[in-house]
C-alpha positions in Angstrom: 47.6 -25.5 -114.2 46.7 -26.1 -110.6 49.7 -25.7 -108.3 50.1 -28.2 -105.4 49.3 -26.7 -102.0 52.3 -27.5 -99.8 52.0 -28.8 -96.2 54.3 -28.3 -93.3 56.4 -31.1 -92.0 57.9 -30.5 -88.5 61.6 -31.3 -88.3 64.3 -31.5 -85.7 67.4 -29.6 -86.6 70.5 -31.5 -85.5 72.2 -29.9 -82.5 69.7 -27.1 -82.1 66.6 -28.8 -80.7 63.1 -28.8 -82.1 61.8 -26.5 -84.7 58.2 -26.5 -83.5 56.7 -24.5 -80.6 54.7 -27.4 -79.2 57.9 -29.4 -78.4 59.2 -26.6 -76.2 58.5 -26.6 -72.5 55.0 -25.4 -72.0 55.7 -23.2 -69.0 59.0 -22.6 -67.3 59.1 -20.8 -64.0 61.3 -20.0 -61.0 61.0 -22.7 -58.3 60.0 -20.2 -55.6 57.0 -18.8 -57.4 53.8 -19.7 -55.7 50.1 -18.6 -55.4 51.2 -16.2 -52.6 54.0 -14.6 -54.7 53.6 -10.9 -55.5 52.5 -9.7 -58.9 56.0 -8.1 -59.2 57.7 -11.5 -58.7 55.4 -13.2 -61.1 56.1 -10.5 -63.8 59.8 -11.0 -63.2 59.4 -14.8 -63.7 57.3 -14.2 -66.8 60.0 -12.0 -68.3 62.5 -14.8 -68.0 60.0 -17.3 -69.4 59.5 -15.0 -72.5 63.2 -14.8 -73.1 63.6 -18.6 -72.8 60.7 -19.2 -75.2 62.2 -16.9 -77.8 59.6 -14.1 -77.8 60.6 -11.2 -80.0 62.0 -8.1 -78.4 59.0 -6.1 -79.5 56.6 -8.6 -77.9 58.6 -8.7 -74.7 58.7 -4.9 -74.4 54.9 -4.6 -75.1 53.9 -7.3 -72.6 56.1 -5.8 -69.9 54.7 -2.3 -70.5 51.2 -3.7 -70.2 52.1 -5.6 -67.0 53.5 -2.5 -65.5 50.1 -0.9 -66.0 48.5 -4.0 -64.4 50.9 -3.8 -61.4 50.1 -0.1 -61.0 46.4 -0.8 -61.0 46.5 -3.8 -58.5 49.7 -2.8 -56.6 52.9 -4.7 -57.3 52.9 -6.5 -53.9 49.4 -8.0 -54.4 49.5 -11.8 -54.4 48.8 -13.3 -57.8 46.4 -15.8 -56.2 44.3 -12.9 -55.0 43.4 -11.6 -58.5 40.1 -13.0 -59.7 38.3 -12.9 -63.0 36.0 -10.0 -61.7 39.2 -8.0 -60.8 40.5 -8.4 -64.4 37.2 -7.4 -65.9 37.2 -4.3 -63.8 40.7 -3.5 -64.9 39.6 -3.8 -68.6 36.6 -1.5 -67.9 39.0 1.0 -66.2 41.2 0.9 -69.3 38.4 1.8 -71.6 36.3 4.1 -69.6 37.8 5.3 -66.3 41.5 5.7 -66.8 41.3 9.2 -68.3 43.7 8.3 -71.1 42.4 7.2 -74.5 42.8 3.4 -75.1 42.6 2.5 -78.8 40.9 -0.7 -79.8 44.2 -2.2 -80.9 45.9 -1.3 -77.5 42.8 -2.7 -75.6 43.0 -6.0 -77.6 46.8 -6.3 -77.0 46.4 -5.7 -73.2 43.7 -8.3 -73.0 46.1 -10.7 -74.9 48.8 -9.8 -72.3 46.5 -10.8 -69.5 45.5 -14.1 -71.2 49.1 -15.1 -71.9 50.4 -14.0 -68.5 47.7 -15.6 -66.3 47.5 -18.6 -68.7 51.2 -19.2 -68.1 50.7 -19.1 -64.3 47.8 -21.6 -64.6 49.7 -23.9 -67.0 52.7 -23.9 -64.7 50.6 -24.8 -61.7 51.0 -21.6 -59.7 47.3 -20.9 -60.1 44.6 -23.5 -59.9 42.5 -21.7 -62.4 43.2 -19.0 -65.1 41.3 -15.9 -64.1 41.7 -14.4 -67.6 40.4 -17.4 -69.5 36.7 -16.3 -69.6 37.5 -12.7 -70.6 36.1 -12.0 -74.1 38.7 -11.1 -76.7 37.4 -8.2 -78.8 39.6 -7.8 -81.9 40.0 -4.3 -83.2 38.2 -3.6 -86.5 40.8 -3.6 -89.2 40.2 -4.0 -92.9 40.5 -7.5 -94.3 43.8 -8.1 -96.2 43.9 -8.0 -99.9 44.2 -11.4 -101.6 44.2 -12.6 -105.2 41.1 -14.2 -106.6 41.5 -17.7 -108.2 41.3 -16.2 -111.7 44.0 -13.7 -110.9 46.2 -16.4 -109.5 45.8 -18.4 -112.7 46.6 -15.3 -114.8 49.7 -14.5 -112.8 51.0 -18.0 -113.1 50.2 -18.1 -116.8 52.1 -14.8 -117.7 55.1 -15.7 -115.5 55.2 -19.2 -116.9 55.2 -17.8 -120.4 58.4 -15.9 -119.5 60.1 -19.2 -119.0 60.0 -19.9 -122.7 60.0 -16.3 -124.2 62.6 -15.0 -126.7 64.6 -13.9 -123.7 63.8 -16.5 -121.0 63.4 -15.3 -117.4 62.6 -17.9 -114.7 62.7 -15.4 -111.8 59.1 -14.1 -111.9 57.6 -17.6 -112.1 60.0 -18.9 -109.4 59.2 -16.0 -107.0 55.4 -16.2 -107.5 55.2 -19.9 -107.1 57.5 -19.9 -104.1 55.4 -17.4 -102.1 52.0 -18.9 -103.2 53.2 -22.4 -102.1 54.9 -21.5 -98.9 53.4 -18.2 -97.7 56.8 -17.1 -96.4 57.5 -13.4 -95.6 59.5 -11.1 -97.8 62.3 -11.0 -95.1 62.4 -14.9 -95.1 62.5 -15.0 -98.9 65.6 -12.7 -98.9 67.4 -15.0 -96.5 67.0 -18.3 -98.5 70.3 -19.8 -99.3 70.7 -22.5 -102.0 71.6 -25.0 -99.3 68.1 -24.4 -97.8 66.4 -26.0 -100.8 66.4 -29.8 -101.0 65.9 -31.2 -104.5 66.9 -34.8 -103.7 63.4 -35.8 -104.6 62.6 -33.6 -107.7 58.9 -34.4 -107.4 58.8 -33.3 -103.8 61.3 -30.4 -103.3 61.6 -28.9 -99.8 62.4 -25.5 -98.4 64.0 -25.1 -95.0 63.2 -21.7 -93.5 66.3 -20.9 -91.3 67.2 -18.0 -88.9 70.7 -16.9 -87.8 69.2 -15.3 -84.7 68.9 -18.2 -82.1 66.0 -16.3 -80.5 64.0 -16.9 -83.6 64.6 -20.6 -84.1 61.0 -21.4 -83.1 60.1 -19.9 -86.5 62.3 -22.3 -88.4 60.3 -24.8 -90.4 60.3 -27.3 -93.3 57.9 -26.6 -96.1 56.9 -28.6 -99.1 57.2 -27.2 -102.6 55.2 -28.4 -105.6 56.9 -30.4 -108.4 56.6 -27.5 -110.8 59.1 -25.6 -108.6 62.1 -27.9 -109.5 62.4 -27.2 -113.3 61.8 -23.5 -112.8 64.4 -23.4 -110.0 67.0 -25.2 -112.1 66.4 -22.9 -115.0 66.8 -19.9 -112.6 70.1 -21.2 -111.3 71.4 -21.5 -114.9 70.2 -18.0 -115.8 71.2 -16.0 -112.7 74.1 -18.1 -111.3 73.6 -17.0 -107.7 76.6 -17.8 -105.4 75.1 -18.2 -102.0 71.6 -16.7 -101.5 69.0 -17.7 -104.0 68.0 -14.0 -104.6 71.2 -12.0 -104.7 69.4 -8.7 -105.1 67.5 -6.2 -103.0 64.0 -6.8 -101.7 63.0 -3.8 -103.8 64.2 -5.5 -106.9 61.8 -8.4 -106.2 59.0 -6.0 -105.5 59.6 -4.6 -109.0 59.4 -8.2 -110.4 56.0 -8.7 -108.8 54.8 -5.3 -110.1 55.8 -6.1 -113.6 54.2 -9.5 -113.4 50.9 -7.9 -112.2 51.0 -5.6 -115.2 51.4 -8.5 -117.6 48.4 -10.2 -115.9 46.3 -7.0 -115.9 45.9 -7.2 -112.1 44.8 -3.7 -111.0 46.6 -2.4 -108.0 49.6 -4.7 -108.4 50.8 -7.7 -106.4 52.8 -7.7 -103.2 54.6 -10.2 -101.0 52.0 -9.7 -98.3 49.1 -10.3 -100.7 50.6 -13.6 -102.0 51.2 -14.7 -98.4 47.6 -14.1 -97.4 46.4 -15.8 -100.6 48.5 -18.8 -99.8 47.0 -19.0 -96.3 43.4 -18.7 -97.5 43.9 -21.3 -100.3 45.4 -23.7 -97.8 42.6 -23.2 -95.3 40.0 -23.7 -98.1 41.8 -26.9 -99.0 41.3 -28.3 -95.5 44.6 -27.6 -93.8 44.4 -27.9 -90.0 44.6 -24.4 -88.5 47.5 -25.4 -86.2 49.5 -26.7 -89.2 48.7 -23.5 -91.0 49.9 -21.4 -88.1 53.1 -23.3 -88.0 53.5 -23.1 -91.8 53.2 -19.3 -91.7 55.7 -19.1 -88.8 53.2 -17.2 -86.6 53.2 -17.3 -82.8 50.0 -18.3 -81.1 49.6 -14.7 -80.0 49.7 -13.4 -83.6 47.5 -16.2 -84.8 44.7 -15.0 -82.6 44.4 -11.9 -84.7 45.3 -13.5 -88.1 43.2 -16.6 -88.1 39.8 -14.9 -87.9 40.8 -12.9 -91.0 41.8 -16.1 -92.9 38.5 -17.7 -91.9 36.5 -14.7 -93.1 38.3 -14.5 -96.4 37.9 -18.3 -97.0 34.2 -18.2 -96.3 31.8 -18.6 -99.2 30.1 -15.4 -100.4 26.9 -14.5 -98.7 
């Protein structure tokens, strides 16, 4: 069986604005911020921008820490319009060779990302005529490629979990879980938060999953994902067998990890199967099938910043063997 590869369909959630990043204001800034404003004032404005745009707390803290280092290097009262590409290149060289404190490849890459996002925001908002960080080369840290399932392993995993649907003691949960992640690429945490009301079966041949967040700061990650037609009968069987009251999976995340481990054993997949592995497998299969990279980013619920690191890995994994 070949499972349908789902697409993402942007949707507006009533009363809560748009669910896609690209419909948000591109760059919001204080009215008094100009090319002559100090670096400190620009950082303060950028902090407010990150909050309004729904950046995660971890991202905000990391960016502000990086910008404190930038302010220390250039002086906080230096006008943002007086910082050129050559200055930023010298700053990056200082980080790597002259600061006297080790800078790991990952920290170096993140700090370069901080410069690109910060000065890109200033340029997009019209404070700067040109983005001085645009030409800086982004060197990604060397990290191992993620583990994905080969096509044969995917087929074996689907086969053994599908057989469980009609076994002496039927169990729809393994097949439902495997197909759900392979078709949507959602995270483990998102999977645990799915409520029955988030699944639309009004068209059984084209079921839909709505990924929702209770935290208003994360509404940019909300999205509408298509599920293949094979999902509907398995889901209905699952509801009959498990009778969940609210959430679809009324168990712990560890329980679902055990489900995947058991399915991997049945399929003779050495090393097991994880949520993350299925998520990357979904991304690579979608990219191979021609999904636009922006749609793929939105489908996976990744910010543009995270996508800068993730997409090259997807592309490398999808590439034909040398």
